[in-house]
C-alpha positions in Angstrom: -17.4 -7.6 25.1 -13.9 -6.0 24.9 -13.4 -2.8 26.9 -13.2 -0.9 23.7 -16.7 -2.0 22.8 -18.1 -2.0 26.3 -17.4 1.7 27.0 -19.8 3.1 24.4 -22.4 0.5 25.4 -22.4 1.7 29.0 -22.5 5.3 27.8 -25.7 4.5 25.8 -27.4 3.0 28.8 -26.3 5.9 31.0 -27.8 8.4 28.5 -31.1 6.7 28.7 -31.1 6.3 32.5 -30.2 10.0 32.9 -32.9 11.1 30.5 -35.4 8.9 32.4 -34.3 10.4 35.8 -33.2 7.0 37.1 -36.7 5.5 37.3 -37.1 1.9 38.4 -36.9 -0.4 35.4 -39.5 -2.6 37.0 -42.1 0.1 36.1 -41.2 0.0 32.4 -43.9 1.3 30.1 -43.4 1.5 26.3 -43.8 5.3 26.6 -40.2 5.4 27.8 -39.0 3.9 24.6 -41.1 6.2 22.4 -40.2 9.3 24.4 -36.5 8.5 24.3 -36.6 8.0 20.6 -38.1 11.4 20.2 -35.5 12.9 22.6 -32.6 11.6 20.5 -33.9 13.6 17.5 -32.8 16.7 19.3 -30.0 15.4 21.6 -26.4 16.6 21.4 -23.2 14.6 21.5 -20.1 15.4 23.4 -19.0 17.8 20.7 -22.2 19.8 21.1 -23.5 18.8 17.7 -26.7 16.9 17.0 -26.3 13.1 17.1 -25.7 11.5 13.7 -28.1 8.8 12.5 -25.6 6.0 12.9 -24.9 7.1 16.5 -28.7 7.2 17.2 -29.1 3.7 15.7 -26.3 2.4 17.9 -27.9 3.8 21.0 -31.2 2.3 20.2 -29.7 -1.0 19.4 -28.0 -1.1 22.9 -31.4 -0.2 24.6 -33.1 -2.9 22.5 -30.7 -5.6 23.5 -30.8 -4.5 27.1 -34.6 -4.5 27.3 -34.7 -8.0 25.7 -32.1 -9.2 28.3 -34.1 -7.5 31.1 -37.3 -9.3 30.0 -35.5 -12.7 30.6 -34.4 -11.9 34.2 -36.3 -13.6 37.0 -37.6 -10.5 38.8 -38.6 -8.6 35.6 -40.3 -11.3 33.5 -43.8 -10.3 34.5 -43.1 -6.6 34.1 -41.0 -6.3 30.9 -42.1 -8.1 27.8 -39.7 -9.2 25.0 -41.9 -7.3 22.6 -41.2 -4.1 24.4 -37.6 -4.1 23.1 -39.0 -3.5 19.6 -40.0 0.0 20.5 -36.4 1.0 20.7 -36.4 1.3 16.9 -35.8 4.0 14.4 -38.2 4.8 11.6 -37.6 3.0 8.3 -36.3 6.2 6.8 -33.9 6.9 9.6 -32.8 3.3 9.7 -31.9 3.4 6.0 -30.0 6.7 6.4 -28.1 5.2 9.4 -27.2 2.1 7.4 -26.0 4.0 4.3 -22.3 3.4 4.1 -20.4 6.8 4.1 -17.8 7.4 1.5 -14.5 6.3 3.0 -11.4 7.8 1.5 -8.6 5.4 0.6 -5.5 5.5 -1.6 -5.2 3.7 -4.9 -2.6 0.9 -5.3 -0.5 3.3 -7.3 -0.5 5.9 -4.6 0.4 3.4 -1.9 3.2 2.0 -4.1 4.5 5.6 -4.6 4.5 6.3 -0.8 6.2 3.0 -0.1 8.9 3.6 -2.7 9.7 7.0 -1.3 10.1 5.8 2.3 13.8 5.6 3.4 15.1 2.2 4.5 18.7 2.6 5.6 18.7 2.6 9.4 17.0 -0.2 11.4 14.2 2.2 12.5 13.6 3.2 8.9 13.6 -0.5 7.8 11.0 -1.3 10.5 8.7 1.6 9.5 8.9 0.7 5.8 8.2 -3.0 6.6 5.1 -1.9 8.6 3.8 0.1 5.6 4.6 -2.8 3.3 2.7 -5.3 5.5 -0.4 -3.0 5.5 -0.1 -2.9 1.7 0.1 -6.7 1.4 -2.6 -7.7 3.9 -4.7 -4.8 5.1 -4.3 -6.2 8.6 -6.0 -4.2 11.4 -3.6 -2.0 13.3 -4.3 -3.6 16.7 -3.3 -7.0 15.2 -0.2 -5.6 13.5 1.2 -4.2 16.8 0.8 -7.5 18.5 2.3 -9.7 15.7 5.3 -11.9 16.5 7.9 -13.0 14.0 6.5 -16.5 13.9 3.2 -15.3 12.6 4.7 -14.4 9.2 5.5 -17.0 6.6 7.3 -15.5 3.6 7.4 -18.8 1.7 3.7 -19.2 2.0 3.1 -15.4 1.7 0.9 -15.5 4.8 0.2 -14.0 8.1 -1.5 -16.2 10.7 -3.5 -14.1 13.1 -3.9 -16.4 16.1 -6.1 -14.9 18.9 -4.2 -16.9 21.5 -1.0 -14.9 20.9 -2.2 -11.6 19.5 -5.1 -9.1 19.3 -7.7 -10.0 16.7 -11.2 -8.6 16.3 -13.8 -10.7 18.2 -10.9 -13.1 19.0 -11.2 -14.7 15.6 -8.4 -16.7 13.9 -7.7 -15.1 10.6 -5.5 -16.6 7.8 -4.3 -13.7 5.7 -2.3 -14.0 2.5 -0.3 -11.4 0.6 -2.4 -9.6 -2.0 -1.3 -9.9 -5.6 -0.2 -6.9 -7.7 2.0 -5.7 -4.9 5.2 -7.6 -5.2 7.4 -4.6 -4.5 6.1 -4.6 -0.9 7.6 -8.0 -0.1 11.2 -6.9 -0.4 11.1 -4.4 2.6 9.3 -7.0 4.7 11.8 -9.7 3.8 14.7 -7.3 4.5 13.4 -6.5 7.9 12.9 -10.1 8.9 16.4 -10.9 7.8 17.7 -8.0 9.9 15.8 -9.3 13.0 17.1 -12.8 12.5 20.7 -12.3 11.5 21.7 -8.9 13.1 19.3 -8.3 16.0 19.2 -12.0 16.8 15.5 -12.0 17.6 13.6 -15.3 18.2 10.4 -16.4 16.5 8.5 -15.4 19.7 9.8 -11.8 19.7 7.7 -8.9 18.3 7.7 -8.5 14.6 7.6 -4.7 15.0 9.3 -3.8 18.4 8.6 -0.5 20.0 11.1 2.3 19.7 13.3 2.6 22.8 13.7 6.1 24.3 16.8 7.2 26.3 17.3 10.3 28.4 19.6 12.9 27.0 21.5 15.3 29.3 20.0 18.5 27.8 17.6 17.4 25.0 15.0 15.4 26.9 14.4 11.9 25.4 15.6 10.5 22.1 15.0 7.4 20.1 17.7 4.7 20.8 17.1 1.3 19.2 14.2 -1.0 20.2 12.7 -2.2 23.4 12.2 -5.8 22.2 8.6 -5.4 23.3 5.3 -4.6 21.6 3.9 -1.1 21.4 1.4 -0.4 24.1 -0.7 1.8 21.8 -1.3 2.0 18.1 -0.6 5.7 17.8 3.1 5.4 16.7 2.0 3.1 13.8 -0.7 5.5 12.8 1.9 8.3 12.7 4.3 6.2 10.5 1.5 5.6 8.0 0.3 9.3 8.0 3.8 10.6 7.6 4.5 8.2 4.6 1.5 9.4 2.7 2.1 13.1 3.5 5.7 12.8 2.3 4.4 12.3 -1.3 1.8 15.0 -1.1 -1.2 12.7 -0.4 -3.8 13.0 2.4 -2.7 11.5 5.8 -4.5 8.2 5.3 -4.6 6.0 8.3 -3.9 2.2 8.6 -7.6 1.3 8.1 -7.5 2.9 4.6 -5.4 -0.1 3.4 -8.4 -2.4 4.0 -10.6 -0.2 1.8 -7.9 -0.1 -0.8 -7.5 -3.9 -1.0 -11.3 -4.5 -0.9 -12.0 -2.1 -3.7 -9.1 -3.5 -5.7 -10.5 -7.0 -5.3 -14.1 -5.8 -6.2 -12.8 -4.1 -9.3 -10.4 -6.7 -10.6 -11.7 -10.0 -9.3 -12.8 -12.4 -12.0 -14.9 -14.8 -10.0 -17.1 -14.9 -6.9 -14.7 -17.3 -5.2 -11.9 -14.9 -5.6 -13.9 -12.1 -4.0 -14.9 -14.4 -1.1 -11.2 -15.4 -0.6 -10.2 -11.8 -0.4 -13.0 -11.1 2.2 -11.8 -14.0 4.3 -8.2 -12.7 4.1 -9.4 -9.4 5.5 -11.1 -11.2 8.4 -14.7 -10.7 7.4 -17.2 -13.4 8.4 -18.8 -13.1 5.0 -18.4 -11.4 1.6 -21.4 -9.1 2.3 -19.4 -7.3 5.0 -16.7 -6.5 2.4 -19.4 -5.4 -0.1 -21.3 -3.2 2.3 -18.4 -1.6 4.2 -15.4 -1.7 1.9 -16.6 -2.4 -1.7 -17.9 0.9 -2.7 -17.3 1.8 -6.3 -16.5 5.4 -7.2 -18.9 7.5 -9.2 -16.5 7.4 -12.2 -16.1 3.7 -12.1 -19.9 3.3 -11.7 -20.5 5.4 -14.8 -17.8 3.5 -16.8 -19.2 0.0 -15.8 -22.8 0.9 -16.6 -22.3 2.9 -19.8 -19.4 0.8 -21.1 -17.3 3.8 -21.9 -13.6 3.6 -21.5 -11.6 5.6 -18.9 
């Protein structure tokens, strides 16, 4: 697992071990699993609030996998049975509630186009920021992947972004071939302009960062100020999140984050796609292992659209 995934997994195991008062796992009775499940119904999170059902489900899944692994270890095989893992399970009702996809806010294509159009693009820094927003509009790329992109990963002629795990950060280390979404032609111009600037003015090579981090220089009496680029990747995703938030706020919209573009494109594909193959292609472009992921996590239809599609009434 990546460190980002591993940290909560370890926290889940620690929660159980602390509740169980560090008892030897070699003495594992199923009462531990039943008691821990009951304990989670009243447990609090770091914020002091009761645990949500999705969080409880994630904790139980970690304990289930751990118990199954433990049952396969040499010194525990006779004491922990694989079937014991199944006791770390929510009730059917709680499982269904935990799996229910929450409503995830996302902009419409028209809102994203408006925000993009209003972004300034005169200075190199403004050009970079606008190109970042444009690439999100075109691809819905994950923010961690965007911050690790190199110039060579983008092919304007093919309208593609090759997310190669050997040279950038991709989820689960997958190779993802992403293509520019249709109905968003106006987003290609800022991206093309930025690539031209990097090639002809900044003299960047194909192996340089597509979106270099802002360089900061010390001022005599004003602290630090932005001064060009570092010719290196950002170390965190926070600056990119701020760019996106600011662009939406500037046109009076909620401060949507980078992940909202994925919901936007998935919903647009679900609403306007004419064939199953087209929907599958869009799911692959977003980096999903299968179209069901897009349907369950990103393809929610609004209440108004649901009413219109079922009743046949016009908007």
